[in-house]
VOBAKE-834955 format. One line per field, with one value per atom (N, C-alpha, C, O): residue number from 1; x, y, z. Coordinates in steps of 0.05 Angstrom, whole numbers, plus 5000, padded with zeros to 4 digits. Example, Ala and Ser with C-alpha at 12.3 -4.5 7.8 and 13.67 -1.06 7.14 Angstrom:
! VOBAKE-834955
seq	(1|1|1|1|2|2|2|2)
px	(5264|5246|5264|5285|5257|5273|5258|5268)
py	(4886|4910|4934|4934|4955|4979|5001|5023)
pz	(5156|5156|5156|5169|5142|5143|5157|5161)
! end
This chain:
! VOBAKE-834955
seq	(1|1|1|1|2|2|2|2|3|3|3|3|4|4|4|4|5|5|5|5|6|6|6|6|7|7|7|7|8|8|8|8|9|9|9|9|10|10|10|10|11|11|11|11|12|12|12|12|13|13|13|13|14|14|14|14|15|15|15|15|16|16|16|16|17|17|17|17|18|18|18|18|19|19|19|19|20|20|20|20|21|21|21|21|22|22|22|22|23|23|23|23|24|24|24|24|25|25|25|25|26|26|26|26|27|27|27|27|28|28|28|28|29|29|29|29|30|30|30|30|31|31|31|31|32|32|32|32|33|33|33|33|34|34|34|34|35|35|35|35|36|36|36|36|37|37|37|37|38|38|38|38|39|39|39|39|40|40|40|40|41|41|41|41|42|42|42|42|43|43|43|43|44|44|44|44|45|45|45|45|46|46|46|46|47|47|47|47|48|48|48|48|49|49|49|49|50|50|50|50|51|51|51|51|52|52|52|52|53|53|53|53|54|54|54|54|55|55|55|55|56|56|56|56|57|57|57|57|58|58|58|58|59|59|59|59|60|60|60|60|61|61|61|61|62|62|62|62|63|63|63|63|64|64|64|64|65|65|65|65|66|66|66|66|67|67|67|67|68|68|68|68|69|69|69|69|70|70|70|70|71|71|71|71|72|72|72|72|73|73|73|73|74|74|74|74|75|75|75|75|76|76|76|76|77|77|77|77|78|78|78|78|79|79|79|79|80|80|80|80|81|81|81|81|82|82|82|82|83|83|83|83|84|84|84|84|85|85|85|85|86|86|86|86|87|87|87|87|88|88|88|88|89|89|89|89|90|90|90|90|91|91|91|91|92|92|92|92|93|93|93|93|94|94|94|94|95|95|95|95|96|96|96|96|97|97|97|97|98|98|98|98|99|99|99|99|100|100|100|100|101|101|101|101|102|102|102|102|103|103|103|103|104|104|104|104|105|105|105|105|106|106|106|106|107|107|107|107|108|108|108|108|109|109|109|109|110|110|110|110|111|111|111|111|112|112|112|112|113|113|113|113|114|114|114|114|115|115|115|115|116|116|116|116|117|117|117|117|118|118|118|118|119|119|119|119|120|120|120|120|121|121|121|121|122|122|122|122|123|123|123|123|124|124|124|124|125|125|125|125|126|126|126|126|127|127|127|127|128|128|128|128|129|129|129|129|130|130|130|130)
px	(3909|3932|3957|3963|3973|3996|4021|4026|4037|4063|4085|4080|4108|4131|4143|4149|4148|4160|4190|4201|4204|4233|4249|4274|4237|4252|4270|4293|4260|4279|4303|4324|4299|4321|4342|4366|4333|4351|4367|4391|4354|4367|4389|4411|4383|4402|4425|4448|4420|4441|4460|4484|4448|4465|4482|4506|4471|4487|4510|4532|4504|4526|4547|4571|4539|4558|4576|4600|4565|4581|4601|4624|4591|4609|4632|4655|4626|4648|4667|4691|4657|4674|4693|4716|4684|4701|4721|4745|4713|4731|4750|4771|4745|4762|4791|4810|4795|4823|4837|4862|4823|4835|4845|4864|4833|4840|4865|4880|4870|4893|4918|4922|4936|4961|4983|4978|5007|5030|5056|5057|5077|5104|5110|5103|5122|5128|5153|5175|5148|5169|5168|5147|5191|5193|5200|5223|5180|5184|5198|5194|5216|5228|5207|5188|5211|5192|5201|5225|5182|5188|5163|5141|5168|5146|5135|5147|5112|5102|5073|5060|5064|5036|5026|5040|5001|4989|4987|4980|4992|4991|4962|4949|4953|4926|4925|4941|4906|4903|4886|4865|4895|4879|4859|4858|4843|4823|4835|4825|4857|4871|4888|4901|4888|4905|4935|4941|4952|4980|4995|4986|5017|5035|5055|5068|5058|5076|5099|5094|5123|5147|5159|5166|5162|5172|5200|5206|5218|5245|5247|5247|5249|5251|5279|5298|5283|5310|5332|5355|5325|5346|5351|5369|5337|5342|5326|5331|5305|5289|5267|5258|5259|5239|5212|5210|5191|5163|5147|5154|5127|5110|5081|5072|5066|5038|5023|5021|5011|4994|4967|4953|4959|4932|4932|4911|4955|4956|4950|4953|4941|4933|4956|4953|4978|5000|5026|5029|5043|5069|5091|5095|5106|5129|5152|5148|5176|5199|5203|5201|5209|5214|5241|5252|5252|5278|5274|5251|5295|5294|5282|5267|5289|5279|5249|5235|5239|5210|5196|5174|5207|5195|5192|5170|5213|5212|5193|5179|5192|5174|5145|5128|5138|5111|5103|5081|5122|5116|5112|5094|5128|5126|5099|5086|5089|5063|5041|5021|5043|5022|5021|4999|5044|5045|5036|5025|5040|5030|5000|4988|4987|4957|4946|4925|4958|4948|4971|4984|4977|5001|5000|5021|4976|4974|4977|4972|4984|4987|5009|5031|5004|5025|5042|5032|5068|5087|5100|5110|5100|5112|5132|5128|5152|5172|5170|5171|5167|5167|5194|5197|5213|5239|5240|5234|5248|5251|5271|5290|5268|5286|5314|5334|5318|5344|5357|5379|5343|5354|5375|5375|5395|5416|5404|5387|5414|5404|5409|5392|5430|5436|5415|5410|5402|5381|5357|5347|5349|5326|5333|5316|5357|5365|5367|5359|5376|5378|5350|5346|5331|5304|5292|5279|5297|5287|5298|5283|5324|5337|5326|5322|5323|5312|5284|5277|5267|5240|5240|5223|5257|5259|5267|5257|5286|5295|5273|5273|5254|5232|5212|5196|5212|5193|5173|5154|5178|5161|5166|5188|5145|5149|5157|5174|5145|5153|5149|5131|5168|5168|5165|5179|5146|5142|5154|5156|5164|5175|5154|5144|5149|5129|5145|5166|5134|5146|5123|5100|5131|5111|5113|5134|5089|5090|5096|5091|5107|5112|5086|5066|5088|5063|5067|5049)
py	(4992|4975|4993|5010|4988|5004|4989|4966|5002|4991|5012|5036|5002|5019|5024|5005|5049|5056|5056|5073|5036|5033|5048|5048|5060|5073|5096|5097|5113|5133|5121|5133|5099|5086|5075|5077|5065|5055|5078|5075|5101|5124|5134|5140|5136|5145|5125|5134|5099|5079|5081|5079|5085|5088|5113|5113|5135|5160|5156|5164|5143|5138|5119|5123|5099|5081|5096|5091|5114|5129|5147|5150|5160|5178|5162|5171|5138|5122|5112|5110|5105|5096|5118|5112|5142|5165|5172|5178|5172|5182|5160|5168|5135|5114|5115|5113|5119|5121|5146|5146|5167|5191|5188|5202|5171|5167|5151|5154|5132|5115|5130|5139|5133|5146|5128|5108|5134|5118|5128|5148|5115|5122|5105|5081|5116|5101|5084|5094|5058|5039|5017|5005|5011|4990|4964|4959|4948|4924|4902|4899|4887|4864|4843|4841|4827|4806|4780|4773|4764|4738|4721|4731|4695|4676|4674|4660|4687|4688|4680|4676|4677|4671|4694|4705|4702|4725|4718|4695|4737|4734|4740|4758|4725|4729|4756|4761|4772|4799|4797|4784|4810|4811|4834|4849|4837|4858|4886|4905|4889|4914|4919|4901|4944|4949|4948|4956|4937|4934|4961|4980|4962|4985|4978|4957|4996|4991|5011|5035|5001|5018|5016|4994|5039|5039|5051|5070|5039|5050|5055|5036|5081|5086|5083|5077|5087|5081|5099|5092|5123|5140|5134|5147|5115|5107|5121|5118|5137|5151|5133|5115|5137|5121|5134|5159|5119|5128|5108|5084|5117|5099|5104|5127|5083|5084|5072|5048|5090|5081|5093|5098|5097|5109|5139|5151|5151|5180|5186|5169|5211|5218|5225|5221|5234|5241|5227|5221|5223|5210|5231|5246|5231|5248|5230|5211|5237|5223|5228|5251|5207|5209|5198|5181|5207|5197|5169|5162|5155|5129|5130|5113|5152|5155|5159|5147|5176|5181|5156|5149|5141|5116|5097|5086|5093|5074|5083|5067|5109|5120|5115|5108|5119|5115|5085|5078|5068|5039|5030|5014|5040|5033|5042|5028|5066|5076|5059|5053|5051|5033|5007|4997|4995|4969|4971|4952|4994|4998|4997|4985|5010|5010|4985|4975|4973|4949|4930|4931|4913|4896|4875|4864|4868|4848|4859|4845|4885|4897|4885|4881|4879|4868|4890|4912|4885|4905|4893|4871|4909|4901|4922|4946|4913|4931|4929|4907|4952|4953|4966|4991|4951|4961|4963|4944|4986|4990|4970|4962|4963|4944|4954|4939|4981|4993|5001|5011|4998|5006|4986|4963|4997|4980|4960|4966|4936|4914|4921|4914|4935|4942|4960|4958|4978|4995|4979|4984|4959|4943|4926|4924|4915|4899|4917|4908|4941|4960|4966|4966|4971|4976|4951|4954|4928|4903|4899|4893|4903|4900|4921|4914|4946|4967|4960|4965|4950|4943|4920|4920|4901|4878|4889|4879|4908|4919|4935|4936|4946|4961|4942|4950|4917|4897|4886|4874|4890|4879|4849|4840|4832|4803|4791|4773|4801|4791|4813|4829|4813|4834|4819|4800|4828|4817|4834|4858|4821|4836|4835|4813|4858|4859|4856|4868|4840|4836|4838|4839|4839|4839|4811|4802|4799|4772|4773|4793|4751|4749|4751|4740|4764|4766|4754|4754)
pz	(4897|4897|4900|4884|4921|4927|4918|4926|4902|4893|4898|4897|4903|4906|4878|4863|4872|4846|4850|4863|4838|4841|4820|4822|4801|4779|4790|4782|4809|4819|4834|4833|4848|4862|4842|4847|4820|4799|4787|4782|4783|4772|4791|4782|4816|4836|4837|4839|4837|4838|4814|4817|4790|4766|4767|4759|4777|4779|4799|4794|4822|4841|4830|4835|4815|4802|4783|4783|4767|4748|4764|4756|4785|4801|4813|4811|4824|4836|4814|4819|4791|4769|4760|4752|4760|4752|4773|4767|4798|4820|4830|4841|4826|4837|4826|4841|4799|4790|4800|4802|4806|4816|4844|4852|4860|4888|4891|4910|4872|4874|4867|4845|4887|4883|4892|4906|4886|4895|4884|4870|4892|4883|4859|4859|4839|4814|4820|4821|4823|4829|4808|4803|4796|4776|4791|4797|4798|4814|4798|4774|4812|4798|4793|4808|4773|4766|4778|4779|4788|4800|4797|4795|4798|4797|4826|4842|4831|4859|4860|4840|4885|4891|4907|4924|4903|4917|4947|4954|4964|4993|5002|4991|5022|5032|5046|5064|5039|5050|5076|5076|5097|5122|5119|5099|5140|5140|5141|5129|5155|5158|5133|5123|5123|5100|5109|5131|5092|5100|5098|5085|5112|5110|5088|5089|5069|5046|5048|5046|5051|5050|5022|5013|5009|4981|4981|4995|4965|4961|4931|4915|4923|4895|4885|4900|4858|4847|4857|4854|4868|4879|4908|4920|4920|4948|4968|4992|4960|4979|4990|4976|5015|5028|5027|5031|5023|5024|5040|5041|5054|5070|5063|5061|5060|5054|5077|5080|5094|5116|5113|5133|5089|5083|5080|5079|5078|5074|5045|5027|5040|5013|4994|4970|5005|4987|4997|5020|4978|4984|4984|4966|5006|5009|5018|5033|5009|5018|5048|5058|5063|5092|5098|5084|5120|5129|5142|5148|5147|5159|5187|5196|5202|5229|5230|5246|5212|5210|5202|5213|5183|5174|5197|5200|5212|5234|5256|5269|5261|5281|5273|5290|5248|5239|5239|5247|5231|5232|5261|5267|5279|5307|5318|5333|5310|5319|5308|5323|5283|5272|5286|5293|5292|5305|5334|5345|5346|5374|5374|5392|5354|5353|5342|5351|5321|5308|5304|5283|5323|5322|5299|5292|5288|5267|5239|5220|5237|5210|5195|5205|5169|5152|5141|5135|5139|5129|5104|5104|5082|5056|5047|5053|5033|5021|4991|4980|4978|4949|4941|4943|4932|4924|4894|4879|4884|4855|4844|4858|4819|4806|4805|4806|4803|4800|4827|4827|4849|4875|4883|4877|4898|4909|4929|4945|4927|4945|4974|4991|4980|5008|5020|5044|5004|5015|5025|5046|5009|5016|5041|5059|5042|5066|5090|5112|5088|5110|5121|5145|5103|5112|5126|5147|5115|5127|5155|5174|5158|5184|5204|5228|5195|5213|5222|5245|5204|5211|5231|5249|5227|5246|5274|5294|5275|5301|5315|5339|5299|5311|5323|5340|5314|5325|5305|5313|5280|5259|5258|5254|5263|5264|5237|5236|5215|5189|5168|5169|5149|5128|5101|5096|5085|5059|5037|5040|5016|4993|4970|4963|4959|4936|4910|4906|4892|4866|4845|4852|4821|4799|4786|4779|4782|4771|4741|4728|4730|4702|4686|4695|4663|4647|4620|4604)
! end
């Protein structure tokens, strides 16, 4: 009588699960932004990861297009990278994460610049009330 012994497969699966549970929090990085709170509804996520433009409280720009580290970029570099992403994947969603303490004018300037580059719609990220 031939049977498949599944015990080694279960052991390997559990080891992989533990490895992924330990490494997943280490992979998540980002810019520390204190988002304003608002009564919002979650936006439907597309298959493509969105481009997230962050503005920290000192007014510096950061862009998240899947890179491993965050560095402050100038407005020109930001727009150039967004334009390149849209050229390759025109349906990519663009979101702005503005810190609670940032000047309103900085966020509006980024929104206007993104619209001039050809972004069809820009979303604003907020933190829901808890």
